[in-house]
C-alpha positions, -999 to 999 in steps of 0.1 A, spaced: 0 0 0 12 35 -8 -2 66 7 -25 86 -16 -9 115 -34 -3 145 -13 -29 163 -33 -55 138 -23 -48 144 13 -48 181 7 -81 179 -11 -96 160 18 -83 186 44 -96 214 22 -132 203 25 -149 235 37 -165 222 68 -135 202 78 -111 230 72 -133 253 92 -135 230 122 -98 223 123 -90 260 120 -114 267 149 -100 240 172 -62 242 165 -38 268 178 -34 286 211 -19 255 228 -44 230 214 -42 204 186 -69 185 168 -65 156 144 -87 135 122 -87 100 137 -100 65 132 -119 52 102 -117 83 82 -79 81 81 -80 44 74 -104 47 44 -86 78 31 -53 59 30 -70 30 13 -84 52 -14 -120 45 -4 -148 68 2 -147 86 36 -179 87 55 -181 101 90 -151 122 101 -141 119 138 -117 142 155 -95 139 186 -84 170 204 -62 181 233 -89 206 243 -114 198 270 -151 196 260 -160 230 272 -132 245 252 -144 226 221 -179 240 226 -165 275 231 -143 275 200 -169 257 179 -197 281 187 -173 311 181 -167 297 146 -204 294 138 -208 257 146 -237 243 166 -224 224 196 -243 193 207 -230 175 239 -237 140 225 -213 123 249 -198 150 270 -193 127 300 -169 108 278 -154 139 262 -174 139 230 -191 170 215 -207 171 180 -200 202 161 -224 209 132 -224 235 104 -240 237 70 -255 202 75 -221 186 82 -213 172 117 -180 162 134 -177 141 166 -149 158 185 -135 138 215 -110 149 240 -79 127 242 -84 99 268 -69 71 287 -87 42 303 -84 39 341 -109 10 346 -128 -14 323 -153 -42 329 -156 -57 294 -184 -35 283 -175 1 292 -146 20 305 -139 48 329 -116 73 314 -95 103 322 -89 132 298 -54 136 285 -32 155 260 -11 126 246 -20 114 211 2 83 216 -16 73 248 -50 78 230 -39 57 201 -28 29 223 -62 26 239 -79 19 206 -88 -16 192 -69 -23 160 -37 -8 146 -55 3 114 -79 23 135 -52 41 155 -39 63 127 -43 101 128 -40 129 104 -31 164 115 -41 197 99 -8 199 80 -14 166 62 10 145 82 -1 109 90 8 97 125 12 60 131 20 49 166 10 12 164 22 -1 130 -11 6 113 4 16 80 22 -18 76 -10 -36 85 -30 -16 60 -5 -26 34 -7 -62 43 -45 -62 48 -41 -74 84 -64 -67 113 -43 -68 145 -52 -58 180 -30 -31 195 -7 -46 221 -19 -78 238 -51 -90 221 -65 -106 252 -62 -74 271 -79 -54 244 -108 -79 243 -112 -78 281 -117 -41 279 -147 -46 256 -159 -80 245 -176 -66 215 -141 -63 200 -144 -101 193 -171 -94 167 -154 -62 155 -122 -83 149 -141 -106 125 -162 -78 110 -131 -57 102 -113 -87 88 -142 -95 65 -142 -58 53 -105 -50 51 -85 -82 57 -70 -107 33 -61 -143 40 -66 -160 73 -73 -138 104 -44 -128 126 -36 -160 147 -30 -141 179 -62 -122 175 -82 -153 167 -68 -172 197 -77 -143 220 -112 -142 206 -117 -179 213 -103 -175 248 -126 -146 255 -158 -159 239 -177 -163 272 -177 -125 275 -200 -122 246 -229 -133 268 -226 -101 289 -230 -78 259 -263 -61 250 -281 -80 222 -285 -47 203 -247 -41 201 -242 -77 190 -268 -74 163 -253 -42 149 -219 -57 145 -233 -90 131 -254 -72 105 -224 -53 92 -202 -84 92 -227 -104 71 -226 -80 42 -188 -75 41 -169 -88 11 -152 -116 30 -182 -126 51 -183 -162 38 -148 -171 49 -151 -152 82 -184 -169 91 -168 -203 85 -139 -193 108 -163 -182 135 -183 -214 133 -151 -235 135 -140 -215 166 -173 -221 183 -182 -184 182 -212 -184 158 -238 -206 174 -239 -186 207 -246 -155 186 -274 -168 163 -287 -193 188 -289 -222 164 -271 -243 138 -258 -221 109 -264 -230 73 -229 -224 62 -230 -238 26 -261 -219 18 -247 -187 32 -214 -192 13 -233 -198 -19 -251 -165 -15 -223 -144 -1 -197 -155 -27 -220 -149 -57 -230 -112 -58 -256 -121 -84 -272 -148 -63 -293 -126 -42 -298 -91 -28 -271 -77 -5 -288 -65 26 -283 -76 62 -317 -92 68 -314 -114 37 -279 -125 46 -290 -133 82 -319 -154 68 -294 -172 45 -273 -180 75 -298 -189 101 -334 -195 88 -354 -224 75 -387 -220 93 -406 -192 110 -395 -204 144 -360 -195 134 -371 -159 127 -387 -157 161 -355 -170 178 -335 -144 160 -359 -116 169 -356 -124 206 -319 -133 206 -306 -104 186 -333 -78 194 -341 -74 157 -359 -42 147 -395 -46 136 -385 -41 100 -357 -66 102 -379 -92 118 -407 -86 92 -383 -92 63 -368 -123 78 -402 -137 89 -416 -132 54 -386 -150 39 -390 -178 64 -427 -180 54 -417 -183 17 -391 -210 26 -417 -230 45 -442 -228 16 -417 -237 -11 -397 -264 6 -405 -301 3 -423 -299 -30 -420 -328 -54 -417 -304 -83 -409 -268 -90 -438 -244 -81 -458 -230 -110 -461 -192 -115 -497 -192 -102 -487 -206 -69 -459 -182 -67 -482 -153 -74 -506 -164 -47 -477 -167 -22 -464 -133 -33 -498 -117 -26 -494 -129 10 -457 -123 16 -445 -99 -12 -426 -105 -44 -392 -98 -27 -397 -124 0 -408 -151 -25 -378 -142 -47 -355 -145 -17 -370 -178 -8 -364 -192 -43 -328 -179 -42 -321 -196 -9 -337 -229 -19 -315 -231 -49 -283 -217 -34 -255 -241 -42 -277 -262 -65 -268 -270 -101 -270 -244 -128 -303 -257 -142 -321 -253 -109 -307 -218 -104 -316 -207 -139 -352 -221 -134 -354 -201 -102 -342 -169 -118 -367 -174 -147 -395 -178 -122 -384 -147 -103 -383 -127 -135 -418 -139 -145 -430 -131 -110 -416 -96 -114 -436 -91 -146 -469 -98 -129 -491 -68 -135 -507 -51 -105 -543 -60 -96 -559 -26 -96 -595 -31 -84 -602 -17 -49 -629 -17 -24 -646 13 -41 -651 -9 -72 -668 -36 -52 -690 -10 -35 -699 6 -69 -711 -28 -80 -735 -31 -51 -715 -48 -24 -725 -37 11 -698 -21 32 -681 -44 56 -664 -79 55 -681 -87 21 -659 -62 3 -627 -79 15 -641 -113 6 -650 -101 -29 -616 -87 -36 -598 -118 -22 -619 -141 -44 -615 -119 -74 -577 -117 -70 -575 -155 -65 -595 -161 -97 -575 -135 -116 -542 -152 -107 -555 -186 -116 -565 -171 -150 -530 -160 -157 -531 -125 -142 -543 -105 -172 -534 -68 -172 -565 -53 -189 -585 -31 -165 -618 -43 -179 -609 -79 -175 -598 -73 -139 -631 -55 -132 -650 -85 -145 -634 -108 -119 -647 -85 -92 -682 -85 -106 -682 -123 -110 -669 -127 -74 -696 -105 -60 -723 -124 -79 -710 -157 -67 -707 -147 -31 -742 -132 -30 -756 -163 -46 -740 -185 -19 -757 -167 9 
Protein backbone atom coordinates (compact mmCIF):
# COMPACT_ATOMS: atom_id res chain seq x y z
CA UNK A 1 0.00 0.00 0.00
CA UNK A 2 1.19 3.48 -0.79
CA UNK A 3 -0.16 6.63 0.68
CA UNK A 4 -2.50 8.56 -1.58
CA UNK A 5 -0.88 11.45 -3.40
CA UNK A 6 -0.28 14.51 -1.29
CA UNK A 7 -2.88 16.34 -3.34
CA UNK A 8 -5.52 13.76 -2.34
CA UNK A 9 -4.82 14.36 1.35
CA UNK A 10 -4.76 18.10 0.71
CA UNK A 11 -8.10 17.91 -1.08
CA UNK A 12 -9.57 16.01 1.85
CA UNK A 13 -8.34 18.56 4.38
CA UNK A 14 -9.60 21.38 2.16
CA UNK A 15 -13.21 20.30 2.49
CA UNK A 16 -14.86 23.54 3.67
CA UNK A 17 -16.50 22.23 6.84
CA UNK A 18 -13.46 20.16 7.84
CA UNK A 19 -11.06 23.01 7.18
CA UNK A 20 -13.26 25.33 9.24
CA UNK A 21 -13.50 23.01 12.24
CA UNK A 22 -9.76 22.31 12.26
CA UNK A 23 -9.01 26.00 12.05
CA UNK A 24 -11.37 26.68 14.94
CA UNK A 25 -9.96 23.98 17.22
CA UNK A 26 -6.24 24.24 16.47
CA UNK A 27 -3.84 26.82 17.84
CA UNK A 28 -3.36 28.61 21.13
CA UNK A 29 -1.90 25.52 22.76
CA UNK A 30 -4.42 23.00 21.43
CA UNK A 31 -4.16 20.41 18.63
CA UNK A 32 -6.90 18.52 16.81
CA UNK A 33 -6.48 15.62 14.37
CA UNK A 34 -8.68 13.46 12.17
CA UNK A 35 -8.67 9.97 13.66
CA UNK A 36 -9.96 6.46 13.17
CA UNK A 37 -11.89 5.16 10.22
CA UNK A 38 -11.74 8.33 8.17
CA UNK A 39 -7.93 8.14 8.07
CA UNK A 40 -7.96 4.42 7.37
CA UNK A 41 -10.38 4.74 4.45
CA UNK A 42 -8.61 7.81 3.05
CA UNK A 43 -5.31 5.92 2.96
CA UNK A 44 -6.98 2.95 1.28
CA UNK A 45 -8.41 5.24 -1.39
CA UNK A 46 -11.98 4.45 -0.36
CA UNK A 47 -14.83 6.84 0.22
CA UNK A 48 -14.67 8.59 3.58
CA UNK A 49 -17.91 8.74 5.52
CA UNK A 50 -18.15 10.15 9.03
CA UNK A 51 -15.13 12.16 10.15
CA UNK A 52 -14.12 11.89 13.80
CA UNK A 53 -11.70 14.24 15.47
CA UNK A 54 -9.54 13.94 18.58
CA UNK A 55 -8.40 17.05 20.41
CA UNK A 56 -6.25 18.08 23.33
CA UNK A 57 -8.90 20.61 24.33
CA UNK A 58 -11.42 19.84 27.03
CA UNK A 59 -15.10 19.55 26.02
CA UNK A 60 -16.03 23.03 27.21
CA UNK A 61 -13.17 24.48 25.18
CA UNK A 62 -14.39 22.56 22.13
CA UNK A 63 -17.85 24.02 22.63
CA UNK A 64 -16.51 27.54 23.10
CA UNK A 65 -14.29 27.45 20.02
CA UNK A 66 -16.88 25.69 17.89
CA UNK A 67 -19.66 28.15 18.68
CA UNK A 68 -17.35 31.09 18.10
CA UNK A 69 -16.69 29.71 14.58
CA UNK A 70 -20.38 29.36 13.82
CA UNK A 71 -20.84 25.66 14.63
CA UNK A 72 -23.74 24.33 16.64
CA UNK A 73 -22.35 22.39 19.59
CA UNK A 74 -24.28 19.30 20.72
CA UNK A 75 -23.03 17.53 23.90
CA UNK A 76 -23.69 14.04 22.50
CA UNK A 77 -21.34 12.27 24.93
CA UNK A 78 -19.84 15.01 26.99
CA UNK A 79 -19.26 12.74 30.01
CA UNK A 80 -16.86 10.80 27.77
CA UNK A 81 -15.42 13.95 26.24
CA UNK A 82 -17.44 13.94 23.00
CA UNK A 83 -19.06 17.01 21.49
CA UNK A 84 -20.65 17.07 18.04
CA UNK A 85 -20.04 20.24 16.06
CA UNK A 86 -22.45 20.91 13.18
CA UNK A 87 -22.39 23.53 10.44
CA UNK A 88 -24.00 23.65 7.00
CA UNK A 89 -25.45 20.19 7.54
CA UNK A 90 -22.07 18.57 8.24
CA UNK A 91 -21.27 17.17 11.68
CA UNK A 92 -18.05 16.17 13.38
CA UNK A 93 -17.69 14.15 16.57
CA UNK A 94 -14.90 15.81 18.52
CA UNK A 95 -13.53 13.83 21.46
CA UNK A 96 -10.97 14.95 24.01
CA UNK A 97 -7.93 12.67 24.19
CA UNK A 98 -8.45 9.95 26.78
CA UNK A 99 -6.85 7.13 28.68
CA UNK A 100 -8.69 4.23 30.34
CA UNK A 101 -8.42 3.88 34.08
CA UNK A 102 -10.94 1.04 34.60
CA UNK A 103 -12.78 -1.37 32.30
CA UNK A 104 -15.29 -4.19 32.87
CA UNK A 105 -15.56 -5.71 29.41
CA UNK A 106 -18.44 -3.49 28.33
CA UNK A 107 -17.52 0.08 29.20
CA UNK A 108 -14.56 2.04 30.45
CA UNK A 109 -13.93 4.83 32.93
CA UNK A 110 -11.60 7.34 31.38
CA UNK A 111 -9.49 10.33 32.21
CA UNK A 112 -8.92 13.16 29.78
CA UNK A 113 -5.38 13.60 28.54
CA UNK A 114 -3.21 15.46 26.04
CA UNK A 115 -1.11 12.62 24.60
CA UNK A 116 -2.01 11.38 21.11
CA UNK A 117 0.20 8.32 21.58
CA UNK A 118 -1.61 7.25 24.75
CA UNK A 119 -4.95 7.85 23.02
CA UNK A 120 -3.91 5.69 20.06
CA UNK A 121 -2.77 2.86 22.31
CA UNK A 122 -6.23 2.56 23.91
CA UNK A 123 -7.94 1.90 20.57
CA UNK A 124 -8.83 -1.55 19.25
CA UNK A 125 -6.90 -2.26 16.03
CA UNK A 126 -3.72 -0.84 14.58
CA UNK A 127 -5.49 0.28 11.39
CA UNK A 128 -7.94 2.31 13.48
CA UNK A 129 -5.23 4.10 15.48
CA UNK A 130 -3.89 6.32 12.69
CA UNK A 131 -4.33 10.07 12.85
CA UNK A 132 -3.99 12.93 10.38
CA UNK A 133 -3.06 16.43 11.47
CA UNK A 134 -4.07 19.68 9.86
CA UNK A 135 -0.77 19.92 7.99
CA UNK A 136 -1.41 16.62 6.21
CA UNK A 137 0.99 14.46 8.23
CA UNK A 138 -0.10 10.88 9.02
CA UNK A 139 0.83 9.73 12.53
CA UNK A 140 1.25 5.99 13.10
CA UNK A 141 2.04 4.90 16.64
CA UNK A 142 1.04 1.22 16.39
CA UNK A 143 2.16 -0.13 13.02
CA UNK A 144 -1.14 0.56 11.34
CA UNK A 145 0.38 1.58 8.00
CA UNK A 146 2.16 -1.75 7.60
CA UNK A 147 -1.01 -3.62 8.54
CA UNK A 148 -3.04 -1.64 6.02
CA UNK A 149 -0.49 -2.55 3.36
CA UNK A 150 -0.69 -6.22 4.34
CA UNK A 151 -4.46 -6.18 4.77
CA UNK A 152 -4.06 -7.39 8.36
CA UNK A 153 -6.37 -6.70 11.26
CA UNK A 154 -4.33 -6.83 14.48
CA UNK A 155 -5.21 -5.81 17.99
CA UNK A 156 -3.04 -3.10 19.51
CA UNK A 157 -0.68 -4.63 22.05
CA UNK A 158 -1.93 -7.76 23.81
CA UNK A 159 -5.06 -9.04 22.07
CA UNK A 160 -6.52 -10.63 25.18
CA UNK A 161 -6.21 -7.40 27.14
CA UNK A 162 -7.92 -5.41 24.38
CA UNK A 163 -10.79 -7.91 24.33
CA UNK A 164 -11.22 -7.84 28.11
CA UNK A 165 -11.68 -4.07 27.86
CA UNK A 166 -14.72 -4.60 25.61
CA UNK A 167 -15.86 -8.04 24.51
CA UNK A 168 -17.63 -6.56 21.50
CA UNK A 169 -14.15 -6.32 20.01
CA UNK A 170 -14.43 -10.06 19.28
CA UNK A 171 -17.13 -9.36 16.72
CA UNK A 172 -15.39 -6.24 15.53
CA UNK A 173 -12.24 -8.27 14.86
CA UNK A 174 -14.14 -10.56 12.51
CA UNK A 175 -16.16 -7.76 10.99
CA UNK A 176 -13.09 -5.67 10.17
CA UNK A 177 -11.27 -8.70 8.79
CA UNK A 178 -14.24 -9.46 6.54
CA UNK A 179 -14.23 -5.85 5.35
CA UNK A 180 -10.52 -5.03 5.10
CA UNK A 181 -8.50 -8.19 5.67
CA UNK A 182 -6.98 -10.73 3.31
CA UNK A 183 -6.06 -14.34 3.98
CA UNK A 184 -6.65 -16.01 7.35
CA UNK A 185 -7.28 -13.84 10.42
CA UNK A 186 -4.36 -12.82 12.61
CA UNK A 187 -3.62 -15.98 14.69
CA UNK A 188 -3.00 -14.12 17.95
CA UNK A 189 -6.24 -12.21 17.54
CA UNK A 190 -8.21 -15.35 16.69
CA UNK A 191 -6.81 -17.23 19.68
CA UNK A 192 -7.69 -14.34 21.99
CA UNK A 193 -11.25 -14.21 20.61
CA UNK A 194 -11.71 -17.92 21.33
CA UNK A 195 -10.34 -17.52 24.84
CA UNK A 196 -12.63 -14.57 25.52
CA UNK A 197 -15.82 -15.85 23.89
CA UNK A 198 -17.67 -16.31 27.20
CA UNK A 199 -17.65 -12.52 27.51
CA UNK A 200 -20.04 -12.20 24.57
CA UNK A 201 -22.89 -13.32 26.84
CA UNK A 202 -22.61 -10.13 28.86
CA UNK A 203 -23.04 -7.78 25.90
CA UNK A 204 -26.30 -6.13 24.97
CA UNK A 205 -28.06 -7.96 22.16
CA UNK A 206 -28.47 -4.67 20.31
CA UNK A 207 -24.70 -4.14 20.12
CA UNK A 208 -24.17 -7.72 18.98
CA UNK A 209 -26.84 -7.38 16.30
CA UNK A 210 -25.34 -4.16 14.95
CA UNK A 211 -21.90 -5.73 14.52
CA UNK A 212 -23.25 -8.99 13.10
CA UNK A 213 -25.37 -7.23 10.48
CA UNK A 214 -22.36 -5.25 9.24
CA UNK A 215 -20.22 -8.39 9.15
CA UNK A 216 -22.71 -10.39 7.08
CA UNK A 217 -22.63 -7.96 4.15
CA UNK A 218 -18.84 -7.47 4.13
CA UNK A 219 -16.89 -8.76 1.10
CA UNK A 220 -15.15 -11.57 3.02
CA UNK A 221 -18.17 -12.63 5.06
CA UNK A 222 -18.30 -16.24 3.83
CA UNK A 223 -14.76 -17.10 4.91
CA UNK A 224 -15.05 -15.23 8.19
CA UNK A 225 -18.36 -16.88 9.11
CA UNK A 226 -16.78 -20.29 8.47
CA UNK A 227 -13.89 -19.35 10.76
CA UNK A 228 -16.26 -18.18 13.49
CA UNK A 229 -18.26 -21.40 13.26
CA UNK A 230 -15.13 -23.54 13.51
CA UNK A 231 -14.02 -21.52 16.55
CA UNK A 232 -17.34 -22.06 18.34
CA UNK A 233 -18.21 -18.37 18.15
CA UNK A 234 -21.18 -18.41 15.79
CA UNK A 235 -23.83 -20.63 17.39
CA UNK A 236 -23.89 -18.64 20.66
CA UNK A 237 -24.59 -15.52 18.61
CA UNK A 238 -27.36 -16.78 16.32
CA UNK A 239 -28.74 -19.28 18.83
CA UNK A 240 -28.92 -22.17 16.37
CA UNK A 241 -27.12 -24.25 13.77
CA UNK A 242 -25.81 -22.09 10.90
CA UNK A 243 -26.44 -23.01 7.27
CA UNK A 244 -22.87 -22.43 6.18
CA UNK A 245 -22.97 -23.82 2.65
CA UNK A 246 -26.10 -21.87 1.79
CA UNK A 247 -24.66 -18.67 3.22
CA UNK A 248 -21.41 -19.18 1.34
CA UNK A 249 -23.26 -19.77 -1.93
CA UNK A 250 -25.15 -16.51 -1.49
CA UNK A 251 -22.29 -14.43 -0.10
CA UNK A 252 -19.72 -15.54 -2.67
CA UNK A 253 -21.99 -14.90 -5.67
CA UNK A 254 -22.97 -11.24 -5.76
CA UNK A 255 -25.60 -12.05 -8.40
CA UNK A 256 -27.18 -14.83 -6.33
CA UNK A 257 -29.34 -12.57 -4.24
CA UNK A 258 -29.79 -9.13 -2.75
CA UNK A 259 -27.08 -7.75 -0.48
CA UNK A 260 -28.82 -6.48 2.62
CA UNK A 261 -28.34 -7.62 6.22
CA UNK A 262 -31.73 -9.24 6.84
CA UNK A 263 -31.43 -11.41 3.72
CA UNK A 264 -27.90 -12.46 4.64
CA UNK A 265 -29.03 -13.33 8.19
CA UNK A 266 -31.90 -15.37 6.77
CA UNK A 267 -29.44 -17.17 4.49
CA UNK A 268 -27.28 -18.04 7.47
CA UNK A 269 -29.84 -18.91 10.12
CA UNK A 270 -33.39 -19.46 8.84
CA UNK A 271 -35.38 -22.39 7.51
CA UNK A 272 -38.73 -22.00 9.26
CA UNK A 273 -40.60 -19.19 10.98
CA UNK A 274 -39.55 -20.39 14.42
CA UNK A 275 -36.02 -19.45 13.41
CA UNK A 276 -37.15 -15.90 12.71
CA UNK A 277 -38.73 -15.69 16.14
CA UNK A 278 -35.54 -16.99 17.76
CA UNK A 279 -33.46 -14.38 15.99
CA UNK A 280 -35.88 -11.62 16.89
CA UNK A 281 -35.57 -12.39 20.57
CA UNK A 282 -31.90 -13.34 20.63
CA UNK A 283 -30.64 -10.38 18.61
CA UNK A 284 -33.32 -7.80 19.40
CA UNK A 285 -34.15 -7.39 15.73
CA UNK A 286 -35.93 -4.22 14.71
CA UNK A 287 -39.54 -4.59 13.57
CA UNK A 288 -38.47 -4.05 9.97
CA UNK A 289 -35.68 -6.62 10.17
CA UNK A 290 -37.95 -9.20 11.77
CA UNK A 291 -40.73 -8.59 9.25
CA UNK A 292 -38.34 -9.16 6.33
CA UNK A 293 -36.83 -12.30 7.83
CA UNK A 294 -40.22 -13.68 8.90
CA UNK A 295 -41.60 -13.24 5.38
CA UNK A 296 -38.57 -14.98 3.87
CA UNK A 297 -39.04 -17.79 6.39
CA UNK A 298 -42.70 -18.04 5.37
CA UNK A 299 -41.67 -18.35 1.73
CA UNK A 300 -39.12 -21.03 2.58
CA UNK A 301 -41.74 -23.02 4.48
CA UNK A 302 -44.23 -22.78 1.61
CA UNK A 303 -41.72 -23.66 -1.10
CA UNK A 304 -39.74 -26.40 0.65
CA UNK A 305 -40.49 -30.09 0.30
CA UNK A 306 -42.25 -29.88 -3.04
CA UNK A 307 -41.96 -32.82 -5.40
CA UNK A 308 -41.73 -30.43 -8.34
CA UNK A 309 -40.94 -26.79 -8.95
CA UNK A 310 -43.82 -24.41 -8.13
CA UNK A 311 -45.80 -22.96 -11.01
CA UNK A 312 -46.14 -19.24 -11.54
CA UNK A 313 -49.72 -19.17 -10.24
CA UNK A 314 -48.73 -20.63 -6.86
CA UNK A 315 -45.86 -18.16 -6.65
CA UNK A 316 -48.20 -15.27 -7.37
CA UNK A 317 -50.58 -16.43 -4.66
CA UNK A 318 -47.69 -16.68 -2.23
CA UNK A 319 -46.35 -13.26 -3.29
CA UNK A 320 -49.77 -11.75 -2.58
CA UNK A 321 -49.38 -12.86 1.04
CA UNK A 322 -45.68 -12.26 1.56
CA UNK A 323 -44.51 -9.88 -1.16
CA UNK A 324 -42.56 -10.46 -4.36
CA UNK A 325 -39.21 -9.76 -2.70
CA UNK A 326 -39.74 -12.39 0.00
CA UNK A 327 -40.78 -15.07 -2.49
CA UNK A 328 -37.81 -14.22 -4.71
CA UNK A 329 -35.50 -14.45 -1.69
CA UNK A 330 -36.98 -17.83 -0.78
CA UNK A 331 -36.36 -19.16 -4.29
CA UNK A 332 -32.77 -17.91 -4.21
CA UNK A 333 -32.10 -19.58 -0.86
CA UNK A 334 -33.73 -22.86 -1.87
CA UNK A 335 -31.49 -23.14 -4.93
CA UNK A 336 -28.32 -21.67 -3.41
CA UNK A 337 -25.51 -24.08 -4.18
CA UNK A 338 -27.72 -26.20 -6.48
CA UNK A 339 -26.85 -27.04 -10.08
CA UNK A 340 -27.02 -24.37 -12.77
CA UNK A 341 -30.26 -25.73 -14.21
CA UNK A 342 -32.10 -25.31 -10.91
CA UNK A 343 -30.66 -21.83 -10.42
CA UNK A 344 -31.62 -20.74 -13.95
CA UNK A 345 -35.15 -22.07 -13.42
CA UNK A 346 -35.42 -20.14 -10.17
CA UNK A 347 -34.19 -16.94 -11.82
CA UNK A 348 -36.67 -17.40 -14.66
CA UNK A 349 -39.52 -17.78 -12.18
CA UNK A 350 -38.36 -14.71 -10.28
CA UNK A 351 -38.29 -12.72 -13.53
CA UNK A 352 -41.77 -13.92 -14.47
CA UNK A 353 -43.04 -13.06 -11.00
CA UNK A 354 -41.60 -9.57 -11.41
CA UNK A 355 -43.56 -9.12 -14.64
CA UNK A 356 -46.89 -9.78 -12.92
CA UNK A 357 -49.12 -6.75 -13.52
CA UNK A 358 -50.75 -5.09 -10.53
CA UNK A 359 -54.30 -6.04 -9.57
CA UNK A 360 -55.91 -2.62 -9.59
CA UNK A 361 -59.52 -3.06 -8.38
CA UNK A 362 -60.20 -1.69 -4.91
CA UNK A 363 -62.95 -1.65 -2.35
CA UNK A 364 -64.55 1.28 -4.14
CA UNK A 365 -65.06 -0.87 -7.22
CA UNK A 366 -66.79 -3.55 -5.17
CA UNK A 367 -69.01 -0.96 -3.50
CA UNK A 368 -69.89 0.57 -6.88
CA UNK A 369 -71.09 -2.84 -8.05
CA UNK A 370 -73.46 -3.08 -5.10
CA UNK A 371 -71.45 -4.81 -2.39
CA UNK A 372 -72.48 -3.72 1.08
CA UNK A 373 -69.77 -2.08 3.18
CA UNK A 374 -68.05 -4.41 5.60
CA UNK A 375 -66.43 -7.86 5.47
CA UNK A 376 -68.08 -8.69 2.15
CA UNK A 377 -65.89 -6.17 0.33
CA UNK A 378 -62.70 -7.87 1.47
CA UNK A 379 -64.05 -11.31 0.55
CA UNK A 380 -65.03 -10.10 -2.91
CA UNK A 381 -61.58 -8.67 -3.58
CA UNK A 382 -59.80 -11.76 -2.22
CA UNK A 383 -61.91 -14.06 -4.38
CA UNK A 384 -61.46 -11.86 -7.44
CA UNK A 385 -57.69 -11.72 -6.97
CA UNK A 386 -57.50 -15.52 -6.54
CA UNK A 387 -59.48 -16.14 -9.71
CA UNK A 388 -57.48 -13.47 -11.56
CA UNK A 389 -54.20 -15.16 -10.67
CA UNK A 390 -55.53 -18.60 -11.64
CA UNK A 391 -56.53 -17.12 -15.01
CA UNK A 392 -52.98 -15.96 -15.72
CA UNK A 393 -53.09 -12.47 -14.17
CA UNK A 394 -54.27 -10.48 -17.20
CA UNK A 395 -53.37 -6.79 -17.18
CA UNK A 396 -56.46 -5.30 -18.86
CA UNK A 397 -58.51 -3.12 -16.51
CA UNK A 398 -61.84 -4.31 -17.92
CA UNK A 399 -60.86 -7.94 -17.47
CA UNK A 400 -59.77 -7.35 -13.87
CA UNK A 401 -63.05 -5.53 -13.15
CA UNK A 402 -64.97 -8.49 -14.53
CA UNK A 403 -63.36 -10.77 -11.94
CA UNK A 404 -64.68 -8.48 -9.20
CA UNK A 405 -68.19 -8.54 -10.63
CA UNK A 406 -68.21 -12.33 -10.96
CA UNK A 407 -66.89 -12.75 -7.43
CA UNK A 408 -69.62 -10.51 -6.03
CA UNK A 409 -72.34 -12.39 -7.89
CA UNK A 410 -71.01 -15.75 -6.70
CA UNK A 411 -70.71 -14.67 -3.05
CA UNK A 412 -74.20 -13.15 -3.00
CA UNK A 413 -75.64 -16.29 -4.57
CA UNK A 414 -73.96 -18.45 -1.94
CA UNK A 415 -75.67 -16.66 0.93
